[in-house]
C-alpha positions in Angstrom: -231.1 -83.7 105.9 -230.1 -80.9 108.4 -228.4 -77.9 107.8 -225.4 -77.3 110.5 -225.9 -74.8 113.2 -223.5 -71.6 113.5 -222.1 -73.2 116.6 -221.1 -76.4 114.7 -218.3 -74.2 112.9 -217.1 -72.7 116.2 -215.1 -76.2 117.0 -212.6 -75.7 113.9 -209.2 -74.4 114.7 -208.6 -73.2 111.3 -205.0 -72.4 111.9 -204.2 -75.8 113.1 -206.4 -77.6 110.4 -204.4 -75.8 107.5 -201.1 -76.5 108.8 -201.8 -80.1 109.7 -203.3 -80.5 106.1 -200.2 -79.1 104.4 -198.0 -81.4 106.8 -199.6 -84.8 106.6 -202.2 -84.9 104.1 -201.2 -85.8 100.5 -204.4 -85.7 98.1 -205.3 -87.3 94.9 -204.0 -85.3 92.2 -201.8 -83.5 94.6 -200.3 -80.2 93.0 -197.1 -79.8 95.5 -196.2 -76.0 94.7 -200.0 -74.7 94.7 -201.0 -77.1 97.8 -198.1 -75.6 99.6 -198.7 -72.0 99.1 -202.6 -72.0 99.1 -203.6 -74.9 101.1 -206.8 -76.6 100.6 -210.7 -75.8 100.7 -211.5 -77.7 103.8 -214.7 -79.0 104.1 -217.2 -80.0 107.2 -220.5 -80.8 106.4 -223.1 -81.6 103.6 -226.8 -81.2 103.0 -228.3 -82.0 99.7 -226.8 -80.2 97.1 -224.8 -78.3 99.2 -221.5 -78.7 101.3 -219.9 -76.1 103.8 -216.3 -75.1 104.7 -215.0 -75.3 108.2 -215.9 -71.7 108.7 -219.7 -72.2 107.7 -219.3 -70.9 104.0 -222.0 -72.7 101.8 -221.3 -74.0 98.2 -223.6 -75.1 95.7 -221.7 -78.4 94.9 -222.1 -78.5 90.9 -219.4 -81.2 90.7 -221.7 -83.7 92.7 -218.6 -84.7 95.0 -216.6 -86.5 92.3 -219.6 -87.3 89.9 -221.1 -89.3 92.8 -223.5 -87.4 95.3 -226.4 -88.5 93.6 -229.1 -88.5 96.4 -227.7 -85.7 97.9 -225.8 -85.1 101.2 -226.9 -85.8 104.9 -230.0 -88.2 104.0 -231.1 -89.6 107.6 -232.3 -93.1 106.0 -229.0 -93.4 104.5 -227.1 -92.8 108.0 -229.6 -95.4 109.5 -229.3 -98.1 107.2 -225.5 -97.7 107.7 -225.8 -97.7 111.5 -228.1 -101.0 111.3 -226.0 -102.9 109.2 -222.9 -101.9 111.4 -224.9 -103.2 114.5 -225.9 -106.4 112.4 -222.8 -107.4 110.2 -220.0 -104.8 109.7 -217.7 -107.2 107.8 -217.9 -110.7 106.4 -215.2 -112.7 104.5 -216.1 -112.4 100.9 -213.4 -115.0 99.2 -214.5 -118.6 97.8 -217.4 -120.2 99.7 -218.5 -117.3 101.9 -221.1 -114.9 101.3 -223.3 -112.2 102.9 -226.8 -111.5 102.6 -226.9 -108.2 101.6 -223.8 -108.7 99.1 -226.4 -111.4 97.3 -229.3 -109.2 97.5 -227.5 -106.3 96.0 -226.0 -108.6 93.2 -229.4 -109.7 92.3 -231.0 -106.3 92.1 -227.8 -105.1 89.7 -228.8 -108.0 87.4 -232.4 -107.0 87.3 -231.4 -103.5 86.4 -228.5 -104.3 84.0 -229.3 -105.0 80.4 -230.1 -107.7 78.5 -228.0 -111.2 79.8 -225.6 -109.1 82.3 -226.6 -111.7 85.1 -223.2 -111.6 87.1 -221.6 -109.7 89.3 -218.3 -109.2 90.9 -218.1 -106.6 93.6 -215.4 -104.1 94.1 -214.2 -101.4 96.0 -214.7 -98.5 93.5 -214.5 -97.7 89.9 -210.7 -98.1 89.2 -210.9 -101.8 90.7 -214.0 -102.5 88.8 -212.2 -101.7 85.5 -209.2 -103.6 86.7 -211.5 -106.5 87.2 -212.9 -106.1 84.0 -209.5 -106.2 82.3 -208.8 -109.1 84.0 -212.1 -110.9 83.4 -211.3 -110.4 79.8 -207.9 -112.1 80.2 -209.4 -115.1 82.2 -212.1 -115.6 79.4 -209.8 -115.2 76.6 -207.8 -118.1 78.0 -210.4 -120.1 79.0 -211.6 -120.3 75.5 -208.6 -121.2 74.1 -207.4 -118.0 72.9 -204.2 -116.8 74.7 -203.3 -114.4 72.1 -206.3 -112.5 71.7 -205.2 -109.9 74.8 -204.8 -106.7 73.3 -207.4 -104.3 74.2 -208.2 -100.6 72.5 -209.3 -97.6 74.5 -209.4 -94.0 73.6 -207.2 -90.7 73.9 -208.7 -88.4 76.5 -210.3 -91.4 78.1 -210.3 -92.0 82.0 -210.8 -95.5 83.4 -209.4 -95.2 87.0 -206.0 -94.4 88.6 -204.4 -97.8 89.2 -201.3 -98.6 87.3 -203.4 -100.6 84.9 -206.5 -98.5 84.3 -204.6 -95.1 84.0 -202.6 -96.7 81.3 -205.9 -98.0 79.8 -207.1 -94.4 80.0 -204.8 -91.7 78.4 -205.8 -88.2 79.5 -202.9 -86.0 78.4 -203.4 -84.3 82.0 -202.9 -87.4 83.8 -199.7 -88.7 82.4 -197.2 -86.9 84.5 -193.9 -87.5 83.1 -192.6 -89.1 86.7 -195.1 -91.7 86.1 -194.6 -94.8 84.2 -197.7 -96.3 82.2 -198.0 -100.0 80.6 -198.1 -99.9 76.9 -197.9 -103.7 76.2 -201.0 -104.8 74.7 -202.8 -101.4 75.3 -203.8 -99.4 72.3 -205.6 -96.0 71.9 -207.5 -94.3 69.3 -208.9 -91.0 68.6 -211.3 -89.1 71.1 -214.7 -88.5 69.6 -214.6 -85.0 70.3 -216.7 -83.3 67.1 -215.6 -80.1 68.3 -212.0 -81.0 68.0 -212.4 -82.7 64.4 -210.3 -81.5 61.3 -211.7 -78.1 59.7 -214.0 -78.8 57.1 -215.0 -82.2 58.4 -218.9 -82.9 58.5 -220.1 -84.7 61.8 -220.7 -87.9 59.2 -217.6 -87.9 58.0 -216.0 -87.5 61.4 -218.0 -90.5 62.4 -216.8 -92.5 59.5 -213.2 -91.7 60.5 -213.5 -92.9 63.9 -215.2 -96.3 62.8 -212.7 -96.7 59.9 -209.8 -95.6 62.4 -210.9 -98.4 64.7 -211.3 -101.0 62.3 -207.9 -100.3 61.0 -206.4 -100.6 64.4 -207.8 -104.3 64.9 -206.7 -105.1 61.2 -203.2 -103.8 62.1 -202.8 -105.7 65.5 -204.7 -108.6 64.4 -208.1 -109.6 65.0 -207.2 -113.0 66.5 -205.0 -110.5 68.9 -207.7 -107.8 70.2 -209.7 -109.2 73.1 -211.8 -105.9 73.9 -212.7 -102.5 73.3 -213.0 -100.1 76.7 -215.4 -97.3 76.1 -217.1 -94.6 78.5 -220.4 -93.8 76.9 -219.6 -90.4 77.5 -216.4 -89.5 78.4 -216.2 -87.7 81.8 -213.1 -86.5 83.1 -211.8 -86.0 79.3 -214.2 -83.3 79.2 -217.6 -84.5 78.7 -217.1 -85.8 75.2 -220.4 -86.5 74.0 -220.0 -88.9 70.8 -221.4 -88.3 67.2 -224.9 -89.8 67.0 -224.6 -93.5 66.3 -221.0 -94.0 67.4 -221.3 -96.6 70.1 -223.5 -98.6 67.7 -221.3 -98.5 65.0 -218.2 -99.4 67.0 -220.0 -102.1 68.7 -220.9 -103.4 65.3 -217.0 -103.6 64.6 -216.7 -105.5 67.9 -219.3 -108.1 66.9 -217.6 -108.3 63.6 -214.1 -109.2 64.9 -215.2 -111.0 68.1 -214.1 -108.4 70.6 -215.9 -107.8 73.8 -217.4 -104.5 74.5 -216.8 -103.1 77.9 -218.6 -100.3 78.7 -217.4 -98.0 81.6 -220.4 -96.6 83.3 -218.7 -95.7 86.5 -219.9 -92.1 86.0 -223.2 -92.6 83.7 -224.8 -95.3 85.7 -227.6 -94.7 88.4 -229.2 -91.7 87.1 -226.7 -89.2 85.8 -228.3 -89.6 82.4 -231.8 -90.2 83.5 -231.2 -94.1 83.3 -229.9 -96.7 85.6 -227.5 -97.7 82.7 -227.1 -95.6 79.8 -225.2 -98.1 77.1 -228.4 -99.9 75.9 -231.3 -97.4 76.9 -229.5 -94.1 75.8 -226.9 -95.5 73.3 -228.5 -98.6 71.7 -225.5 -101.1 72.5 -225.7 -104.2 74.4 -222.1 -104.8 76.1 -220.6 -107.4 77.5 -219.4 -106.0 80.5 -220.5 -102.9 82.5 -218.2 -101.1 85.1 -220.1 -99.0 87.8 -219.3 -97.3 91.0 -219.8 -93.7 92.1 -223.7 -93.2 91.9 -224.1 -97.1 93.1 -223.8 -95.6 96.7 -224.2 -91.9 96.0 -220.7 -91.6 97.5 -222.2 -92.6 101.1 -219.6 -95.7 101.0 -217.0 -96.8 98.7 -218.3 -99.6 96.7 -218.0 -100.5 92.5 -219.2 -103.6 90.7 -218.3 -105.7 87.3 -221.2 -107.0 85.8 -220.8 -109.6 83.0 -222.7 -111.4 80.3 -224.3 -115.3 80.5 -221.8 -115.8 77.3 -218.8 -114.9 79.3 -219.9 -116.6 82.4 -220.6 -120.0 80.4 -217.2 -119.9 79.3 -215.0 -119.4 82.4 -217.5 -121.5 84.7 -217.6 -124.4 82.4 -218.1 -127.5 84.5 -215.0 -129.9 85.3 -212.6 -127.7 84.3 -211.8 -127.1 88.0 -211.0 -123.2 87.4 -210.6 -120.6 90.0 -210.9 -116.9 89.3 -208.0 -115.8 91.6 -208.9 -112.0 92.0 -210.7 -110.3 94.7 -210.3 -107.8 97.5 -210.6 -107.6 101.1 -213.4 -105.1 101.0 -215.4 -106.9 98.0 -219.1 -107.1 98.7 -218.5 -105.4 102.1 -222.2 -105.7 103.7 -222.3 -102.1 105.1 -221.5 -100.9 101.5 -223.8 -103.1 99.8 -226.7 -102.4 102.2 -226.2 -98.6 101.4 -226.0 -99.2 97.8 -229.7 -101.2 98.4 -231.0 -98.1 100.0 -229.7 -95.8 97.3 -231.2 -97.6 94.8 -234.5 -97.6 96.8 -234.5 -93.9 97.1 -234.0 -93.4 93.1 -237.0 -95.7 92.6 -239.0 -94.6 95.3 -238.3 -90.6 94.5 -238.7 -91.1 90.8 -234.9 -89.3 90.4 -234.7 -90.9 86.8 -237.5 -88.9 85.4 -236.6 -85.9 87.5 -233.0 -85.9 85.8 -234.8 -85.9 82.4 -236.8 -83.1 83.1 -234.1 -80.9 85.1 -231.2 -82.3 83.0 -233.0 -80.9 79.8 -233.3 -77.6 81.5 -229.6 -77.7 82.4 -228.8 -78.3 78.8 -230.9 -75.4 77.5 -229.6 -73.0 80.2 -226.1 -73.8 80.0 -226.3 -73.2 76.3 -227.0 -69.7 76.9 -223.2 -69.3 77.9 -222.0 -69.9 74.2 -222.0 -66.3 73.1 -220.0 -65.5 75.9 -216.3 -64.2 75.3 -213.6 -67.1 76.3 -216.4 -69.8 75.8 -215.5 -72.1 73.1 -217.8 -75.1 73.5 -220.4 -76.3 76.0 -221.4 -79.8 76.1 -224.2 -81.0 78.1 -226.2 -84.4 78.5 -228.6 -84.6 81.2 -226.6 -83.7 83.9 -223.2 -84.0 82.8 -221.7 -81.0 81.5 -218.8 -79.2 80.3 -217.7 -75.4 79.3 -214.3 -75.2 77.5 -212.6 -72.0 77.2 -210.6 -70.8 74.4 -208.5 -67.6 73.3 -210.1 -67.3 69.9 -213.5 -69.0 69.1 -212.9 -68.8 65.5 -209.9 -70.7 65.5 -210.4 -72.4 68.7 -206.7 -72.2 69.5 -206.6 -72.7 73.6 -205.0 -70.4 76.2 -201.5 -71.2 77.3 -201.8 -74.3 80.1 -199.7 -72.1 82.4 -202.4 -69.6 82.5 -204.7 -72.2 83.7 -207.9 -70.8 82.5 -210.3 -73.1 84.1 -208.9 -72.9 87.6 -209.2 -69.3 87.4 -212.8 -69.2 86.4 -213.6 -71.9 89.2 -211.8 -69.9 91.9 -214.1 -66.9 91.0 -217.0 -68.9 91.2 -215.8 -70.4 94.6 -215.8 -67.0 96.1 -219.5 -66.6 94.9 -220.3 -70.0 96.5 -220.4 -72.3 93.6 -218.1 -75.4 93.2 -217.3 -76.3 89.6 -214.4 -78.8 88.6 -211.6 -77.0 86.8 -209.6 -79.4 84.4 -207.1 -76.8 82.5 -209.4 -75.3 79.7 -212.3 -76.6 81.3 -214.9 -76.2 83.6 -217.1 -79.4 84.3 -220.3 -80.2 86.1 -222.1 -83.2 87.7 -224.5 -81.9 90.3 -226.3 -84.0 92.2 -230.0 -86.0 90.6 -232.0 -84.1 93.3 -231.0 -80.6 92.0 -233.6 -78.3 91.1 -234.3 -75.8 88.3 -233.6 -72.8 90.5 -230.2 -74.2 91.4 -229.7 -75.0 87.6 -230.2 -71.2 87.2 -227.9 -70.3 90.1 -225.1 -72.4 88.4 -225.8 -70.6 85.2 -226.1 -67.1 86.7 -222.7 -67.5 88.7 -220.8 -69.1 85.9 -221.8 -66.0 83.5 -220.8 -63.6 85.9 -217.2 -65.4 86.7 -216.5 -65.6 82.5 -217.2 -62.1 82.2 -215.2 -60.9 85.2 -212.5 -63.4 84.0 -212.4 -62.2 80.3 -212.2 -58.2 81.7 -209.2 -59.3 84.0 -207.6 -61.1 81.2 -208.0 -57.8 78.9 -206.6 -55.5 81.8 -203.3 -57.7 82.2 -202.8 -57.9 78.6 -202.9 -61.9 78.7 -205.9 -61.8 76.1 
């Protein structure tokens, strides 16, 4: 890792960059009016847990890029393995009867890390395409086993499973459901978000858990068990607000899946590769053996795009049955890209050699404790943190849990103050979400908490002064 020299930043023509960004670059989740007026925070360099804008200002990136810069930015060994693989083999056809060496090695490694008999891997280009692949695999499996009616899937409200047409439809975050977009509804169903903070008043956590499980079972029976193919679930709901379900939730939902012959699809695009202190969290943290795991993000620590759909021997035995002449007519030009696969293998090697999983257990528990100290502040309704996934939810009234008007954009207000102080958190309407790199230190956790505390108090004072609270 190398901190950029001051001279590095002198190359940028700020005015030209801002103008070109506004004129030509349509961002993901582009907020048109806001971007037209304010432009973007333009990033030029990164080092470990920090990133730098084009003027040289440094920010502690508590968002970890997009839940993904796990081993930190600017690592020489990552750059070297990428360059070496480009020189050796920059691309290879991934379809049908061709394979490349590093893709084979990566699939073997992923099978060794995945729980139980999840020994088969379909490589994709990212998280959305991994979940899209899982959905198509579910269809292929049910048709192959002679159950063509068993195609409905169940997900949760506030879930996020990707941004393709299909995966955005499987997810169901209110903030993602722009009225100008269409969404698939045929054969896709949603049940309650397992957020105990928003459970009905007076309901105990055990009662809430019973309600969630019963609702799931009722939904299956209403649709008809012979028609329901799979349940899609993030172990912890990431973009939906770091929703940590009640103790035992996933195990009981999995038991319902087994009872009615549903596949359990665990979307570990965020939670895998160390974010919860394990390579995969579904079995080790939540006690569930899934049929399919989807992963991306931390798989390469964001150095290059790559995802994977990892699935069981049971599924493989059905779809690959000898003599059937089947072909899984699904794939992407950049599936199993050799440079991306080499990057993933080096990334996993770093996690193992630097014992980052144990580090996450330590620093993650520290982050849980330190963030909890924000709970007594004005505006803070709920603090949710599990290792290196965290969220602070802001409310207008702590007793009733009443939210501020969406137009006030309270999460953005606090985020912008933090940005001025050199800290990046992710604002999602009423929330500030965090997912720092796995290499984060205790001192950096303290920095996050101290800056957030200042920003929350300053924002509360501003709202009082303006008569908005």
